[in-house]
N, C-alpha and C positions, 0 to 999 in steps of 0.2 A: 688658278686652275681648280676646278671642282675635284675633290677626292672621291674615289669610288671604293666601296666595300661590299663584298659578297658574303652574306651570312646564310649558311645552308647546312643541310644534313651531309654527313660523310665528307669526302674530299671533293665534292662538286665544285666548290668555289676555286680551289687551287687548280683543278683540272681545266676549268674555263679560262683561268688566267694563263695557263700553259698553252692552251689552244690559241688564245688571242696573241700571245707572244710569238707563236709560230707564224700566224697570219701577218702580223705587223713587222716581224723581224727583230724585235727587241721587247723586253718587258717594260711596259709603261710605268711611269712614275705615279706616285700617289694612288696606288691600287693594292688592295689587300683582301684577304679572305679569312673568315672565321668558320671553323668546323664544329658543329654542335657536338659531335661524338668525342672530341678531344677535351671536353670540359665535364667535370664530375657532376655539375648541377647547373640550374639556370642562373643562379646568382654569380657563379664563376663565369658563365658565358656573357652575362650582362656586364660584368667588370671588364672582360676582354673586349667587348664591343665598345665600351666607353674609351678604353685605352687606344684602340685602333682608330676610332673616329677622331680623337684628339690628335693622333700622329698624322692622319691623312689630311686634316683640314689646314689648308694654307691661307684661310681667310675667306674663301669663296663658298664654303660649305661642303657637305658630303652627301652623295647620293648612295643609298644602300640598296642593293639588289638582293632579294630573298628568293628561295626556291619555291615556296608554296604558301599562299595566303592562308592564314589561320593556324599554321603549324608553329611549333616552338620558336624557330629562328625569327619568323615574322612577328610573333607576339613579343619577343624580347625587343626587337627593333621598335615596335609600337610605343614602348615605354620611353624611348629616347627621342622621338620625333619632335622637331621644332621647325615650323614652317619658315622657309627662307634660309634655314641654316642646316637642317638635316631632314631630308625627304627620302621616301622609299618607294620601290616598285617591286611587286611580287611576280613570280613566274619566270625567273631569269633563264635566259638561253644565250647561246653564243652570239647570234645576230644582235640581241639586245645589248650585250656587253660591248660589242664592236661599235654600235651606235653611240653608246655612252662615252666611249673613248674618243670618238670622232667629234662630238659636239660638246665636250665638257667645258668649253670656253664660254658657253651661253649661261644665262641665269639658271639657278638651280630649279626653280619651278618649271621653266620652259624645258629644261633638259629632262626632267622627270616625265613630262607629258610626251615628249618626242621619243623617249626610250620605251615607254609603255606602248605607244602606237607602233613603233618599229618591231617590238617583240611580238605583238599580235600579228602584224603583217608577215612575219617570218614563219608563222605556223601554217603550213599548206598541206592539203590532202593531195598527195601525188598519185595521179591515176596513170594507168598503163598507157593510155593514148597521149599523155603529155611527155612521155619519155622516148628518146631515140634509142631503140634497142637493136 
């Protein structure tokens, strides 16, 4: 099973995990979060990420979801990427996390692509005429 790690600003990662737990009825295994704000500097966050990745990897690799491309959480993850072993997708949202949890038995590269596409597809401009009011 592919491990999943959310690396983000504030408590976004843990909030997404709590929401996914509510939807699924239980907290999924091999799922963790790292909060940028709870680390005094980027070196501490990098060390925390390494530790979480090691703990989450059951041999099939880890997919990291970050909140924003180019921001500190993403830049830290970029230092750790290893194709086929550790991949990442930026722009995490709840549908993206649920997709990752549903397809984590697939290969890591395939999962990363599916999750990125699913996250994009879940961003929708809701117009008044689409809603039943």
